[in-house]
C-alpha positions in Angstrom: -5.1 49.4 -60.3 -4.1 47.3 -63.3 -4.2 43.5 -63.5 -0.4 43.0 -63.1 -0.3 45.2 -60.0 -3.2 43.2 -58.5 -1.5 39.9 -59.2 1.7 41.2 -57.6 -0.1 42.4 -54.5 -1.9 39.1 -54.3 1.4 37.3 -54.5 2.9 39.3 -51.6 -0.2 38.8 -49.5 -0.1 35.1 -50.0 3.6 35.0 -49.2 3.0 37.1 -46.1 0.2 34.7 -45.0 2.4 31.6 -45.5 5.3 33.2 -43.6 2.8 34.2 -40.8 1.4 30.6 -40.6 5.0 29.3 -40.5 5.9 31.7 -37.8 2.8 30.8 -35.8 3.7 27.1 -35.9 7.2 28.0 -34.6 5.6 30.0 -31.8 3.2 27.1 -31.0 6.2 24.8 -30.8 8.0 27.2 -28.4 4.9 27.6 -26.2 4.6 23.8 -26.0 8.2 23.6 -24.9 7.5 26.3 -22.3 4.7 24.1 -21.0 7.4 21.5 -20.4 6.4 18.3 -22.1 9.3 15.9 -22.4 8.1 13.0 -24.6 10.1 9.9 -23.9 10.1 8.8 -27.6 11.8 12.1 -28.4 14.7 10.9 -26.2 15.0 7.6 -28.1 12.5 5.4 -26.2 11.2 2.7 -28.6 8.0 1.6 -26.8 7.8 -1.9 -28.3 7.7 -3.8 -25.0 10.9 -5.6 -25.8 13.7 -3.0 -25.9 14.9 -1.7 -22.6 14.0 2.0 -22.7 15.4 2.9 -19.3 18.2 5.1 -20.6 16.0 7.2 -22.8 13.3 7.5 -20.1 15.9 8.5 -17.5 17.2 11.2 -19.9 13.7 12.6 -20.3 13.2 12.7 -16.5 16.6 14.3 -15.9 16.0 16.9 -18.7 12.6 17.7 -17.3 13.9 18.3 -13.8 17.0 20.3 -15.0 14.7 22.6 -17.0 12.9 23.5 -13.8 10.1 21.0 -14.1 7.4 19.8 -16.4 5.7 16.7 -17.7 7.4 13.5 -18.8 5.0 12.0 -21.3 4.6 8.3 -22.2 2.7 8.3 -25.5 -0.6 6.4 -25.8 -0.7 2.8 -26.9 2.9 2.0 -26.4 4.6 -0.4 -23.9 7.9 0.8 -22.5 10.1 -1.9 -20.9 12.6 -0.5 -18.4 15.0 -1.4 -15.7 15.6 0.8 -12.6 14.7 4.5 -12.9 15.4 7.4 -10.6 12.6 10.0 -10.1 13.5 13.7 -9.8 12.1 16.9 -8.3 9.4 18.9 -10.2 8.5 16.1 -12.5 5.1 14.8 -13.5 5.4 11.3 -14.8 2.3 11.2 -17.1 1.1 8.0 -18.8 -1.4 8.6 -21.6 -4.2 6.1 -22.3 -3.1 2.5 -22.9 0.5 3.3 -22.3 2.4 0.9 -20.1 5.7 1.2 -18.2 6.8 -2.4 -17.6 9.5 -3.7 -15.3 12.3 -5.5 -17.1 12.2 -9.2 -15.9 16.0 -9.5 -15.7 16.7 -9.9 -12.0 20.4 -9.1 -12.3 19.8 -5.4 -13.1 18.1 -4.7 -9.8 20.9 -4.0 -7.3 19.8 -1.1 -5.2 18.2 -2.3 -1.9 14.7 -1.0 -1.0 15.8 -1.0 2.6 19.3 0.4 2.6 21.9 -2.0 4.1 19.2 -4.6 4.6 19.2 -6.4 1.2 16.9 -9.2 2.4 13.6 -7.6 1.3 13.8 -6.6 -2.3 15.3 -4.0 -4.6 14.1 -0.8 -6.1 12.6 -0.3 -9.6 11.2 3.3 -9.6 12.8 5.3 -6.8 13.3 8.8 -5.6 15.1 10.2 -2.6 15.1 13.8 -1.2 12.8 14.9 -4.1 10.1 17.6 -4.1 7.0 18.2 -6.1 6.7 14.8 -7.8 3.6 13.6 -9.5 2.4 10.5 -11.3 -0.7 11.0 -13.4 -2.6 9.8 -16.5 -4.7 6.9 -17.4 -1.9 4.5 -18.4 -0.4 1.6 -16.4 2.7 0.9 -14.4 3.3 -2.8 -14.4 5.8 -4.6 -12.0 5.8 -7.8 -14.1 5.4 -9.8 -10.9 5.1 -13.3 -12.2 8.5 -13.1 -13.9 10.1 -12.9 -10.5 8.2 -15.7 -8.9 8.8 -19.4 -8.4 6.3 -22.1 -9.2 2.6 -21.4 -8.9 0.9 -23.2 -6.0 -2.8 -23.5 -5.2 -2.8 -20.6 -2.8 0.3 -18.6 -3.8 3.4 -18.4 -5.8 6.5 -20.1 -4.4 9.3 -17.7 -3.5 12.6 -18.3 -5.1 15.3 -19.3 -2.5 17.3 -16.4 -1.2 19.9 -15.9 1.6 20.7 -12.2 2.2 19.8 -10.8 -1.2 16.3 -10.7 -2.6 16.2 -9.4 -6.2 12.4 -8.9 -6.4 11.8 -5.2 -7.3 9.4 -2.9 -5.4 7.5 -0.8 -7.9 7.8 2.7 -6.3 10.0 3.7 -3.4 10.0 7.3 -2.3 12.4 8.3 0.6 12.1 11.8 2.2 9.9 13.1 -0.5 7.7 16.2 -0.2 4.6 17.3 -2.0 3.8 14.0 -3.8 0.7 13.4 -5.9 -0.3 10.1 -7.5 -3.7 10.1 -9.3 -5.8 8.2 -11.9 -3.2 5.7 -13.0 -3.3 1.9 -12.7 -0.4 0.3 -10.9 -0.3 -3.4 -11.2 1.6 -6.7 -10.7 4.2 -5.8 -8.1 6.7 -8.5 -7.2 7.1 -7.0 -3.7 5.7 -3.8 -2.2 4.0 -1.5 -4.7 4.1 2.0 -3.3 6.4 2.5 -0.3 6.5 6.0 1.2 9.5 6.4 3.6 9.8 9.6 5.6 7.5 11.4 3.2 5.5 14.5 4.0 2.4 15.9 2.2 1.3 13.0 0.0 -2.0 12.6 -1.8 -3.0 9.4 -3.6 -6.4 9.5 -5.3 -8.5 7.6 -7.9 -5.9 4.9 -8.6 -6.5 1.2 -9.3 -3.8 -0.9 -7.7 -4.2 -4.4 -9.0 -1.7 -7.0 -7.8 -1.7 -10.7 -8.3 -3.5 -12.1 -5.3 -1.1 -15.1 -5.2 2.0 -12.9 -4.8 3.4 -13.0 -1.2 4.7 -9.7 0.2 2.7 -7.9 -2.6 1.6 -5.0 -0.4 -0.4 -2.2 -1.9 0.6 1.1 -0.2 3.0 1.2 2.7 3.2 4.4 4.7 6.4 4.2 6.6 7.6 7.0 9.0 5.5 9.4 6.9 3.2 12.3 7.8 0.3 14.2 6.3 -0.8 11.4 3.9 -4.2 11.3 2.3 -5.5 8.3 0.3 -8.9 8.5 -1.3 -11.2 6.9 -3.9 -8.9 4.0 -4.7 -9.5 0.3 -5.6 -6.7 -1.9 -4.2 -6.3 -5.7 -4.7 -3.2 -7.3 -3.2 -2.0 -10.6 -2.0 -0.5 -9.0 1.1 -1.8 -5.9 3.0 -3.6 -3.3 0.9 -2.8 -0.3 3.0 -0.2 -0.6 5.8 1.2 2.0 8.3 4.5 1.2 9.9 7.9 2.4 11.2 10.7 0.3 9.9 13.9 0.1 11.8 16.0 0.7 8.7 14.6 4.3 8.5 14.3 5.3 12.1 15.9 8.7 11.5 12.6 9.8 9.9 10.5 9.7 13.1 6.9 8.8 13.7 4.1 7.9 11.3 1.3 10.4 11.9 -1.7 12.3 10.4 -3.0 9.8 7.9 -6.5 9.8 6.4 -7.9 7.1 4.1 -11.4 7.5 2.7 -13.7 6.0 0.1 -11.5 3.0 -0.8 -12.4 -0.5 -1.8 -9.8 -3.2 -0.8 -9.3 -7.0 -1.2 -6.4 -8.9 0.4 -5.3 -12.4 1.1 -3.7 -11.1 4.3 -5.0 -7.9 6.0 -6.7 -5.3 4.0 -6.2 -2.4 6.5 -3.2 -2.9 8.7 -1.0 -1.0 11.2 2.3 -2.8 11.9 3.8 -5.2 12.3 7.0 -3.2 12.1 6.8 -0.3 14.5 9.8 1.0 16.4 8.5 4.5 16.8 4.9 5.9 17.1 1.9 5.6 14.9 -0.8 8.2 15.8 -3.7 10.4 14.6 -5.0 8.0 11.9 -8.5 7.9 10.3 -10.0 5.2 8.0 -13.5 6.2 7.0 -16.1 5.1 4.5 -14.2 2.1 3.1 -15.2 -1.4 2.0 -13.2 -4.6 2.5 -14.2 -7.5 0.4 -13.0 -11.2 0.0 -10.2 -10.7 2.5 -8.5 -12.9 5.0 -8.3 -10.3 7.8 -10.2 -7.1 7.6 -8.9 -4.4 10.0 -5.7 -5.2 11.8 -3.4 -3.6 14.4 -0.5 -5.9 14.7 2.1 -4.3 17.0 5.3 -6.4 17.2 7.9 -3.9 18.2 8.6 -1.3 20.9 6.7 1.5 19.2 3.2 2.7 20.2 -0.1 2.9 18.4 -2.6 5.5 19.5 -5.5 7.7 18.5 -6.8 5.7 15.6 -10.4 5.6 14.3 -12.0 3.2 11.9 -15.5 4.3 11.0 -18.4 3.6 8.6 -16.9 0.5 7.1 -18.2 -2.7 5.5 -15.8 -5.7 6.1 -16.2 -9.1 4.4 -13.7 -11.8 5.5 -13.1 -15.5 4.9 -10.4 -18.0 5.6 -7.4 -18.7 3.5 -4.4 -21.1 4.0 -1.7 -20.6 6.6 0.6 -19.1 4.0 -1.2 -15.9 4.8 -1.3 -14.3 8.3 -4.8 -14.1 9.6 -7.8 -16.3 10.5 -10.7 -14.3 9.1 -10.8 -11.9 12.0 -12.8 -8.8 10.9 -11.2 -6.7 13.6 -7.9 -7.5 15.1 -6.0 -5.4 17.8 -2.9 -7.0 19.3 0.6 -6.3 20.8 2.9 -9.3 21.2 6.7 -9.5 21.1 8.1 -10.4 17.7 9.3 -13.9 17.1 13.0 -14.7 16.9 14.2 -17.1 14.3 15.0 -18.0 10.8 14.1 -14.8 9.0 16.4 -13.6 6.3 16.5 -10.1 7.8 16.3 -11.1 11.5 19.2 -8.8 12.2 17.0 -5.8 11.4 14.0 -6.8 13.4 15.4 -5.9 16.8 17.3 -2.9 18.2 21.0 -3.1 17.3 22.8 -5.6 19.5 19.6 -7.1 20.8 18.6 -10.7 20.3 15.0 -10.2 21.2 12.5 -7.4 21.1 9.7 -5.8 23.1 6.2 -4.6 22.1 4.7 -1.2 22.8 1.3 -0.1 23.9 -1.8 0.2 21.8 -4.4 2.6 23.1 -7.3 4.8 22.2 -8.5 2.9 19.3 -12.1 3.4 18.0 -14.3 1.2 15.8 -17.5 3.0 15.0 -20.3 1.8 12.6 -18.7 -1.4 11.3 -20.8 -4.0 9.5 -18.9 -7.3 9.0 -19.4 -10.8 7.7 -16.7 -13.3 8.5 -15.7 -16.9 9.5 -14.4 -15.7 12.8 -14.9 -13.1 15.5 -13.1 -10.0 16.7 -9.7 -10.7 18.4 -8.1 -8.3 21.0 -5.0 -9.4 22.8 -1.6 -8.6 24.2 1.3 -10.3 26.1 0.9 -8.5 29.5 -2.2 -7.0 31.1 -3.1 -3.5 30.0 -0.7 -3.2 27.1 -3.8 -2.9 24.8 -6.2 -0.4 26.4 -9.0 2.1 25.8 -10.7 0.3 22.9 -14.2 1.3 21.8 -16.5 -0.8 19.6 -19.6 1.1 18.9 -22.4 0.0 16.6 -20.5 -3.0 15.4 -22.6 -5.7 13.6 -21.0 -9.1 13.1 -22.5 -11.9 10.9 -20.7 -15.2 11.2 -21.0 -17.1 8.0 -19.2 -20.2 6.8 -17.8 -19.6 3.4 -14.9 -22.0 2.9 -13.9 -25.6 3.8 -11.0 -24.4 6.1 -11.4 -25.4 9.7 -12.1 -22.4 12.0 -11.9 -22.0 15.8 -8.4 -20.4 15.6 -7.0 -16.9 16.2 -3.7 -15.9 14.7 -1.1 -14.1 16.8 1.7 -14.4 14.3 4.5 -13.2 14.1 5.1 -13.6 17.9 7.2 -15.4 20.4 5.6 -18.6 21.5 2.4 -20.2 20.1 1.2 -18.3 17.0 -2.3 -19.9 16.9 -4.9 -19.7 19.7 -7.4 -22.5 19.5 -10.8 -21.5 20.9 -14.5 -21.7 20.5 -15.8 -18.8 18.3 -16.9 -15.7 20.1 -18.2 -12.4 18.7 -15.4 -10.8 20.6 -12.5 -12.7 22.2 -10.0 -10.6 24.3 -7.1 -11.5 26.5 -5.1 -9.2 28.8 -6.8 -6.0 27.5 -7.9 -3.1 29.6 -10.6 -0.5 29.2 -12.7 -2.1 26.5 -16.0 -0.5 25.9 -18.7 -2.3 23.7 -21.9 -0.5 22.7 -24.7 -1.7 20.4 -22.9 -4.9 19.4 -24.9 -7.4 17.5 -23.8 -11.0 16.5 -25.7 -13.1 14.0 -24.5 -16.6 14.3 -27.0 -18.7 12.2 -25.9 -22.0 13.8 -22.3 -21.2 12.9 -20.0 -24.2 13.8 -18.2 -23.7 17.1 -20.0 -20.5 18.1 -20.1 -20.1 21.9 -21.2 -16.6 22.9 -21.1 -13.0 22.0 -18.1 -12.1 24.2 -15.3 -13.8 26.1 -12.9 -11.6 28.1 -9.9 -13.5 29.6 -7.8 -11.8 32.2 -9.2 -8.4 31.2 -9.9 -5.4 33.4 -12.3 -2.4 33.2 -14.6 -4.0 30.7 -17.9 -2.1 29.9 -20.4 -4.0 27.7 -23.9 -2.9 27.0 -26.2 -5.8 26.4 -25.1 -7.6 23.3 -27.7 -8.8 20.9 -27.2 -12.1 19.2 -29.1 -14.4 16.9 -28.3 -18.0 17.3 
């Protein structure tokens, strides 16, 4: 083969290789598209933290769902300001490292109520109704921009701006009648109202998230499980001014039925109100619930069942938990009760959404039964004792406290000796000496291996005090004065 032929052959080999590489790059691009990544910046999102990128982000979400599903990607290191967004089926909202999705602080753009016809309790920012196979993932941050929607900062909370029937504060994420929902690894922060609200949802798993709200923001709930079933929450860290995890049945969504089959494990929670709560809204049934292997720290109330409507609460177990409580101001419900089990009729009065608190046409409500509740292996430190109570004898029944260890320890300058029934008809505060367990009107309370360490705690009277209670079974209670 002569030199010219060799050079010609080499030329065609190089040309073929270049064309092959180019074709390979095109194939790679096609394959990436088949994997379904819809990058929000490709749809025009700027990501400068100033421009409202809602339109571009919504286009990416819609395109992803229309294509049959995929991943909507928020690139790393960018901040995407956005107004209201609607989630779609078969979409994975994926926030890469150091990316932020930030709520637009303009109150006027939030006009879709988080509670349907009841506009008195906030609007929706991120929302989805009747969706399937929805995921939020990644190591980025979803930020509700809470302080932008607050009034003046006080010592113990932010003032709420005056409202009549319309409250513009946005909830971070509201999912209604969603199926197969997964939320993992992300940080969700600074909600101006409720953070994650699951309404009538089925098959939800939330894992490994950090939910970090401003502890001074009132109504700043963490995760609200409302008329939902088959919900699992695990390995999460939650800080919130209001309740961290709350199960309920709101009247606005009564068509979705009971709240059942909920498991919460391996979570750490801090709250200015109640870290783990059932109620107060419950017009249906809450049942088959397990909280296990969780820690509550620096909270006002630890574990609370606060039934204030006609619904029932039954078959609930709290086990293997550490609970640390202390007193906060009366802005927050609770008086440092580590365990709280109550059923009292809801208060009537000057609430902006009072028309939604009672059955249609009723001017007052009723409260349902609370039964078969188990507290097993609970170690607590607090500025108050356990409170169990109801309005009529036997409405709270079949309560077990087994291997519960209570250490009374003064941690604040707030005056103790008060139990908090709010929100209820009549007197909200019960003044009393401090007891390890104080119960009124309960039935079928069993106490085993209960230890109280009082350490000269001011106002401490005795390990137990049962007022107008029946069928009480208490093994000898140990106490250290």
